[in-house]
Structure formats: C-alpha cells, structure tokens
N, C-alpha and C positions, 0 to 999 in steps of 0.2 A: 531349481534351487536359486537362482538370480532373481527371479520373479518373487518367490517367498522371502528373499532378504529385503527386496524392495519394498514388500508389502509392510513386513514388520519395522523397516526403518521408518515407514510414516507412520505407524503407530507409535513408535518410540519418540516420535519427532512431536506429535500430538500429546503424548505422556508427559514430555519435558514441561509443556505450558500448564498440564493439569495439576502439576505437584503442589502448587500454592492454594488450589482449590479442591483437593482431593477429598478433606473431610465433608465438604459440602455436597459433591457429587456422591459419594458414598452414602451420606444422609438420604438424598433423593432416592438413591436405588433402594435402600432399604424400606422406605416409606412405599415405594413403587410396588415394592415386593408384597407388602402387606395388602395395598389396594387390589392387587391381582389375587391373592388368596382369598380375600373376601368376596371377590365378584364370582370366585368360583364355588362360592358356598350357596349362592342363590338358586342354581338349578338342583342342589341337594335338597332345598327347603321346599322347592316345585314337587320335586318326587316325594318327599315324605308326606306333602300335604295330599296329594292325588292319591296315593296309595293307601294311607292311614286314615284319611278322613272321608274320603268319597268311596273308596274300596272296602273301607274297614279290615285293611290288613295290619299286622302288628308294626308298631312303630320302627322304621330301619334306622333306629338310632341307638348308641350306647346305652346301656341300662342304666348308667349313673346320671345321664341326660334325661333319661325318661322319669327317674325318680326324683331329679332336682326340680322339674318343670312340672311334675305331677301331671303328666299327659294321659295315661291311662284314666285317672280321676275325672280330668275335664272333659275328656271324649264321652266317659258315661254319665256325666251330670250336665252337660251342655250341648246345644244345639250344633249341628255342623256348620252354620253359618257363624257361630260365634267362635269356632276353632279355627276357621278359615281367616276370620280376622286377626287370630293370634299368629297365625303363619305370614299374614300380610305384614302386621306389625313387625315380624322377625326379617322380613325381607326389607322393609323401610329401615330398620335399626343398621342391617349390613350396609345399606345404601348410603346412610349416613355416616357410618365408621369408614367406608370406602371413599367417601368424599372428603373427610377429613385428611385421610392417608394422602390421597390425591393433591390436596392443597399444598400440605406439608412437604410432598415430594417436589412439585413445581416450583414453589417459593425458593427450597435450597436450590433446584436446578437452574431458576433464574439468576440468583446471585452468583452462583459458581460460573455459569456460562457468561456472565458479564465480566468476572475476575480474570477468566480465561481470556476473552477477545480483548481486553484492556492490556493485559500483559502481551500478548501477541502484537499488537498494535504499538505500544510503547518499544518492545524489542524491534520492530521493523524499522520504525521512524528514527530510534537512536542508532541503529546500524547504517541506514542510508545515510545519517550525517557524516559518517566516518568513511564512508566508501571513497575510492579515489574519484578524481575529478573526471578522469579518462572512463571510468564506468558509466558516469551520468552522460558523457557525450555520447556513448553506443547505445543508450537506451531512450526510447521516448517517454516523455512525461506523463502522458495519459496512460500508457501500459503500467508503469509504476505506480501511479494512482489507482488504477484498476485493482492492482495486486494487493494494495493496501487497504482498499475498502471492501470492494465486490469478493474477491478471494476470502479475505478473513470472514466476511460474513456466512460464505459457503461452508467454511470450516466450523464455524459457531454454531450455524444452524445443523450441520451432522452431529456435533458433540452434543448439543443442546436437547436434540430431538431424536434423531435416526440411532446415534450409539445408544440412548436411553431406550429406546424401543426394541433394540435388539435384546437387551437384558430382560424385559417386560416380555416379549415374545416368547423367549427360551424359558423363562419361568413358567409362564401361562402354558406353554406346550407341555411341559414336564407334569405339573399338577393335574392337568385337565387328563392327560394319557393315563396318570396312575389310578385316577378315580375311575376313568373309562373302563380300564381292564379289570378292575375291581367289580365293575357292574357285569360286562361281558366282554369276552376275549375277542370272539370271532367279529363284531362289530368295531372294536377297538383296532383290530389288525387292517381292516378296512380303512378307517380313519388315518393309521399309521402309513399305510402303502403310498397314501397321496403327498404325505408331508415331504419326502425324498423328491418325488416327482415334481412338486412345485419349485422346490430348493433349487434342484438341478436346472429346471427350465429358466428360472429366475437368474440364477448364476451364469450359465451360459450366454444368455440373452446380454445381460448387462456388461459382461467381460468384453463383448465384441462392441459395444455402444461407447465405451470411455473414450476412444479415439473421436467419435463425434463430439462428446464434451469439450475435449481438447481445442478442437478446431473451433468450436463455438466460443471459446474463452478467447482464443489468437484474436477472431474476428471482433469480440467486443472490445478487445484492448486497442485494436486499430481504430475503430469507431470512435473510442474514447480520446483518442490521441486527435483524431481529424476535429472534434468539439472544441477540444482544449487549443490547438492551434488556429483556430478561426475565431474563438473568441479572444485570445491573446493579440490577434494581428486585424481586430475587427476595424481599427482605423484606416490600413491599407486595403481592405477589402471594400469600404465605402468610397475610398478616395480614387479607386480605380476601376469602380463599378464591377467587381468581380462577385457580385452576389450570386447571380445565376451560375457561374461557374463555381462557386462554393457549394451551391446546392445541390448541382448535378454530381460533383465529388462526394457529398454526404451521400447522397441517395446510392451512388455505387456501391459503398462501403456498409450503408444500411442494408441494401437489398442482399448483399452477400450475407449480413449477418442474420437477416430474415429467412432465408433460404435454408440456411444451415439448421434453424431452429423449427422450420417446417418439417424437414427431413426427420428431424430428432422427433416432433409432435408425430409423424406417421408411424416411425418405429415404435413409440410407446402407446400408440392406439393399437398396435398388432399385440403388443404385450398384455394390454389389458384387455383386449378382446379376447384373447386365448385363454388368459386367467380366468375371466367371468366363465367361459365355457368348461374350464377343468374344476372350479370350485363349485359350479351348479352340478357338474356330474356327480360330485364326491357327495353332495347332500342328496342327490337323487337316489344313489345306490343306498345310503344310510337309511334313507326313509322306506325305501322298498323292504330293505333286509330287517330294519328294525319292525315294520309292521308285520311281515312274516313271524319274526321271532315274538313278538306279542300276542298275535293270535294263536300261536303254537303254545303259549304259556311260559317259554323260555325265559322271557323277561316280563316285568309288570309295565302297566301303563305309564308309571311314573318315571321308570328307568328309560323307557321310550321317549318320554318327553325331554328328559335330562340329557339323553344323548343328543337329540336334536339341537338342545340348547347349547351343549358344549360344541358341536360341530359348527353349529354358526357363531359362536363366540371364536372359534379358530380360524374360521375363515379369512375374517378381514385380517388378522395379524400375518397369516400366511402370505394374502395378496399383496399386504404391505411391504413383506420381503422383498418384492420387486421394487418399489419405491425407495426402501432403505438402501437397496444395492445401486439403484439409480443415484441415490443422493452420495452414495460411499464413492461412487466413480468420480462425479463432480469434485467431493472434497479431495479425493486422491489427486485428481489434476490440480486443484486449487493449492494444495500441500506443496507440490512439486513446483508451483509457480514462485509460493512464497519462500519455499525452502531455496530455491534459486536466488534469491536475494539475499537470505542469511548466510548462504554458504559462500557469498562472493567475499574475497579478500578484503579487509580493512586496511586502511593506511598504517603502516607501523613504523614507530621511529627506531632507528638501530640501537642496540644496548647502549647505554651510557650517553645517551644523545646530551649535546650540550646547548647551554643557553648563555653564548658569550655576546660582549657589547656589538651592536650591529653599526656604528658610526664609522666603521673603517672603510677602505678602498674595496671597492667590487671588482672583481677580475673573472671575467669570462675567459677561461683557457680552453683553447681548440675545441670548439662545441661542435659536435655534429648530431644532429638529430631528425629522426623520422617518425612520424606518426605512423601507428599500426595499419598495415596495408596499403600504405601511402609512399610517395617519392621522398626522397632526403628533402627536410625542409631547410636545416642549416648545415653548413658546409665549413668546417675549420674557422669557426668565428674566435677570434682572440681580440680582447682589446680591454682595457681598465678605465674604471670610471673613478676619478679621485674623491675622497671623501669631503663632502661639503660643496661640491660642485654642482653646477647644472649641466647636464649631459643630454644630447639631443639625438633621436633616431629618426631618420627619415627613408621612405622607401614605399615601392608599390605593393599593390593589392598581392599578397601571397608571397611578400619577399622574406617573412619571418620575423618582422617587428614584435608583434604581439606573442609570438611562441618565445621569443627570448624572456619576455616577462613572465609568461606563464612558469618558465623554468626556474627564474629567479623567486619567484612566489611559491615555488614547489608544488605548483598544480599538476606537473608532470615532473617525474624523476628522471634524470640522466643515468643511462647505463655506465658503470665504470669505464667501460672502454671509449666513452664518446664524450670525454672531457669533463670538466668540473668547474663549477663555480664557487668562489671564495669572497668572504666578506670579512675584512681586517686579517687576512691569511688563513680563516677557517673555513673548510668545506661546508656549505649549507647542508649536504646530504649528511653530514654528522650532527647536524643541529634538531633540534625538536621542530616539527613542522608547525604546532602552534606558536611556537617562539618567533619562528622567522615570518609568520603571517601577522602576528601582532606588531612587528616591527617593520613591516612594508606596508605602507598605505597606498591602494590601488582604485584608481578612478578609471573605468572602462567607457569606450565609446557610447555602448548603449547600457547606460547605467540602470540597474534594478532598484526601485523604490517599491517599500512595502506598502500596503492599502492601509496607512495610518496617517495621522496630521505629518505636517512638515516637521513640526519641531520633534517628533518622535523619529521621524527618520534620520535627522541631523544627529540624535542623541544616540544612536545604535550602539557606537563603542561606547558612550560614557553615559547610561541612562540617567545617572545622578547631577548631570552638568546643569548649570543655572542656565536661565533664558539669557542672561547678558552674554555668556560665555558662546551659546549658540548664535546669538546676533552678531557677535563679534566674527564667528567663523563665516557667517553668512554674508557678511560686509566685505571680508576678504575676497569670497566668492562672487561678489558682485549680484546677490540674488535678495539682499534685504528689501531693496526698494520694491522690486517685483513681489514680494511676500506681502509687504505693508499694503498694497494694492488690494488685495484679497480682503473681503468683509470678515472672515475670521481669522486674518492674520496669519500666525504661526499654527493655529489651530485648524487650519484647513486640511481636510482629509484629502489625498494626492488620487485616491482610487486605485483600483488594481494596476500594477506596475506603472504608478504615476500617470494614469490615463489623461488627468484632467491639466497635467502642465505640458507645456511645449517641451520641445526636444531640448532646446538651451537651457530652460529653466529646471529641468530633470538633469541634466549635467552640472548645474553650478550648485543645486542642492546636494549632488552626489561629492561634489569637490568640498563642499562646507561639512560634509559628513567625514571625510577623510581628514579633514584638518583638524576635527574634533579627537581623532586618534593619535594627534601630536607623534607621529613614527619617525625615526630618525631616515628612513628612506621613502619617498613619497614618488609614485608613477602616475604620470598621466598619460593613458594610452588612448592617445585621440580624442581626450574627453573634452576638448574645446572645439571641435567641429561643427556643433550646431548653433555656435555663437558667432555675430558678426564682427569684424577685424577690430571694431572700436572695443568692443567689451572683452575682446579677447586680450587686447594690449593692457586694458585696465586690470584685469584678473593677473596677467604676468607680473604688472608692476606691483600689485598688491602682494603677490606672492612673495616676490623676491624681498620685500621689506619686512614680511612677517615669519619666513620660514627659517631664517638664522643658519644655523649649522647642519641643516637637514641636506642630504643629498637628494636631488632633483632628477627625475629622469622623463623627458618630454617625447612622446612619440606622435608624430603628426605627418600629416601629407601638406601641411600649409607653412611655406617658408617662414612667413611673419612670425608663426608661433616659435619657430627654433633658431633665429638668426641671432638672439641674444645668448644662445648658451655658451658655456666655456668651450664645449667641443662639440662637434656633431658628426654622427655616424651615418653614413649612405649604405643602405643595403641593397642589393640587387640580386634576385634569384637565390637568396640563400647564402650570398657571399658578400664579404666587406668589399664595396667598390671603392668608396673614399671616407676620409677621417680627416676632420681638421676644424678651424674656427670657421666662422661665416666669411670673414674676409679672405681666409685662404682658399675656401672651396669655390668662392664665387669670381676668384680670379684665375681659375684652371678649367681647362676644358672638362667636362665630365656631366655626369647625372644631374648635380645639384644644381650647376651653372644652367642646363637646359630647362630645369623646373623653374628655376628663378626665373628666367627671361619668359618663359612661358606665363606665370602667374603675374608678374609686377611689369609693367610700363614704366617708361622713365619718370613719366609724373609721379606715379605709385611711390616710388624709390625715393624721391626726393623729399615728398610729404612723409614717408613712413620713416626717414632717416631724424626729420624734425622731431615726431612725435616721440621717437625712442630715446631721443637725447633730452627729453624733458623729465 
C-alpha cells in the first residue's frame, strides 16, 4: 500500500510540472499513435502483395478498397512486376506519412519537455533561494548542484523519451495483437504468452536494481562536491603543495563511483543477455509453428511473413521495456532527490510581519543559542547597543561573535524560550526577514564576490548607482587607488569568488558594496583582518566621517580595530566576560588587557595613540 502510494506520489509530482505543457505532450502522443498505426499497416501490405500477386489469391482487403483502387482490373491487365511496384509505392507512402507523424510528434515533445524542465529548474532555484541558511549549512554545494542539473536531466529524459515510449509500446502491442489474433489465434497466443514473461522478468529485475542507482547518485554527488571544493580552494591547494593529496582524494571518490557503475553494468549485461535469449526463443517458436501452419495450409505464406514481421516489430519494444524500467528506477531516485529539496520548508515570516524603523537601540535580551547537534554557543547574553554608536565585540575563535550577528540578521532564528533581539523596542522575530536584511549591512571576514566586474560587485544593492557614487564608496573603503591601478579599472573582472584580487582587496570591495546599501545598521565581522594596520586605521577614520547616524558593530580579534569604539564587549566561551570602553578595559585585569599586552608593545601604543588622535 505504502509502496503504491509512493509511486503515485512520484507520478503526481511529475504531473504537477507537466500542466503547463500538457497540450504539447498530448499532441506528441496523438501523432505517435498515428505513426504506430501506420507502421502496423506495412506487414499487411506485404501480406496482400505476397498472397494476392504472387500466389494469385483473392485480395484480402475490404471490397470498397478493392473497387476504389480497381485492383482486380489491374491484376488482370498488368504484369506482376507492375503490381509489385504499386504495393512498393503503398509501402513508401505509408513510410512517408509515418515519418511526418514522427516529426510532428518529436517536435511537440521537444518543446514540451524543454518547457517541463525549465519550469522544474526555475522552481528549484527559486525555492533554494528561500530556504533557511541552516539548510544550506547542512548540505554540500556539489550535491545541491547535482540535484538541480543531473537529476533534473534524468527526469526530463524519462518524461521526454521513456514515458512516451510506454504509450507507444502499449499502443503498438494492442494493435499488433488484434491484427495477429484476426489472422491466427494459435500463433497469437504463443506471442501473447511471452509478453507477461518479459514484463515480469523486467519488473522484478529493475525493482531490485533501484537501490544500486540510488547509491550511484549519492556517489556522484560526493564526487561533484569534491571537485567543487577543490576548484574553489585552488589557491590553498597550490600554496601548500596539496596537489597529490587532492588527486588521491579524488581518485578514492572516483573509484567508488566507477565501482558502482561497473556493478550496475554487470547487472544490466545479465538482463540484456537473458533478454536476448527470451526474445530469440520467441521468434524461433513463432517461425517453427508458423512454418508448420503454412505447410498444412492453415495460414497463407503472406500471413506467415506478416506474423514474423509483427513479432520482430514487438521484440524491440518489449526488450526496451527493461531499459524503460531502468530509466524509471533512475528517474524515481532523481524525483526523490529533487522532491527532498522542494519539500524543505522555506523561511516564513510571522503573520502580520512588521517593517518598523531600524534606527533604534539594539537589545540582545538573555540570548541562549545552540546549533543543531552541538554544544551551547551562547549563554545568557544580555547587552544593549545604543543607536548611532560604534560597538565592538572581541573574542577568541568559537566564542560566539559571528553567531550573534547571524542571529541579528535572522540567518538563524531564536526559539522563543531562548531570548529575543529587539531594534527600537520591536522584536526582530516579528519583522519581515527581507526588511531586517535590507536594513543591516553585513561584511564578512571572507566576503563573497561574484564573477563580474568590480563596479558590478559594488553595485549589487543599487544596480542603477552612478560611477561617481561607486567611486565614493570605494574611496571610503580605501580601495579606489588599488582599482585605478588595474588596466581595466572598475571594469576589471574579478574572477570566480574574486580570485584575481588579494584578500585585503576583496574585503575592501565588500565594504564599498555594503556602503552602497546605506543601511542604518552596519556590521563588520572581522572584515579588516586581511588589511595592514595603516589601511585599517584609514578605513575606520573614513567610516567615522561618512557613516553619520548609522549604528556600527565591529567584530575583530585586533585591538587596534576596536579601541575607538564607544563600548567593547568581550566574549569568552559563549559568555560575556567583560564590557566597557577601551580605557576601562585596558586598566582592569582580564582577557582584554591580556590580548592588548600581547598584541601591542609600549612603542606600538605610543605610536598608535598619536595616529588615532590625528
């Protein structure tokens, strides 16, 4: 019952995407049926030609056809050769009409299948954009890409080819059997006996091979992820001389993938070999029985040839049933993998979600947070960031700094019992997610740049911004001079993930991009870590002069980046260890003072104080 329901669910899943192209698919089926019907007429023409022309038997055709074509008169007044040419012309005409029907069927099918796969890809991509950030964290990029490409193509191939072949095979089987039973019941029963045998054998075989296809798909996803990860980190691979290690790692995954397909190939070879024997046995029995029946005069020579022709015509579609079931198994696995993504819950705003001003105080109220399956990351975090102030957060790796900002940006949602975050007194959980993210500018330590030009990357939030606005943002981020040194200037293509830029240049381009957003809250998540201290100081000075009333949150492990903040929060193991101004914290024992002493010598402190006063 459950198995049947599962199959029905897959069919309904496919039908949901076929709705927009149903007319094209029905047109394709209709012309495919015409094509099949015409092809079944050819053996009948051969039968009539052999029996009525060569053996001089009465034409085995309806009387109106004989009268319409004047066949009796033609046979009486013309040579046998001329009549054979006439029947050859009939076969040629049938072939021409069948070819036209095939062309119309395949044209409609091509359009329908492309519309089908386009809608599926559009829905997949659109759905993925709305999935929670935590869902993306749990799934490998290569696997998601495979489901959106390879799996979609498998389903498209099944719908466009195998599913249509099912309709054609069933229609061909019905017409051929009706004609054969009309000619001779005995031989037809022999042919009919083999149909369920082949179908049952194919069904049993491929029901057991579906798991193998699923394992192969999983292995392909792992292989894709390995390649994607390697290409993304090509700089690290080259820098640390890990080429041999990466090759060995790829070989391991590739060997696993190859072994699975070799096993599948062996199983399929068994199927096709056995299928050859069964179909060969079927033809042999029909030929032997048909010969006996012909010699005994129970059927004519033309009928015997027609039987052999029909059986030969049916052999391939019946054998193709195995391939169709094979593709059905693969498509079933792919449908499950695609449905897994589409069934994942999207981010949903609460009913009546708000869009209040985001320029008020930010209050983290008794925050407790744990990532799924991990130890607590934040424990009873409670503090307020005054509107328009510069607030800094310092902490070691894993202390929860970035997690706080992920919660503020609603990349993760807090369970109601784990505290709340308010902006201007309004709980962000009651706000629209898009609204929150539009009003919070975020620059990450490892910023992502699109494989476009520098100007396009800076214009992401404001595509219509003028070049002067772009340059102004770049000047504040202290990247304008570096861009001008490129031969193409702002039209320089940065490559995939900004591979042509240095780490510091990428961070500064990302800062310029965020400045274009003009958000009331701006978060710098260790986004100055790749620039030198001098550039760091210049950027912070330019930001102080240009950001005006915006609330600025600085996250860093570098004391010099934080010391000018109005207030500094020190996190340790998910808890608040200290909070105060730079002067307050540096004059009390604690983590901040320890880091300060480690990072700065006495000479550095004097020089730093002079620079910051300017």
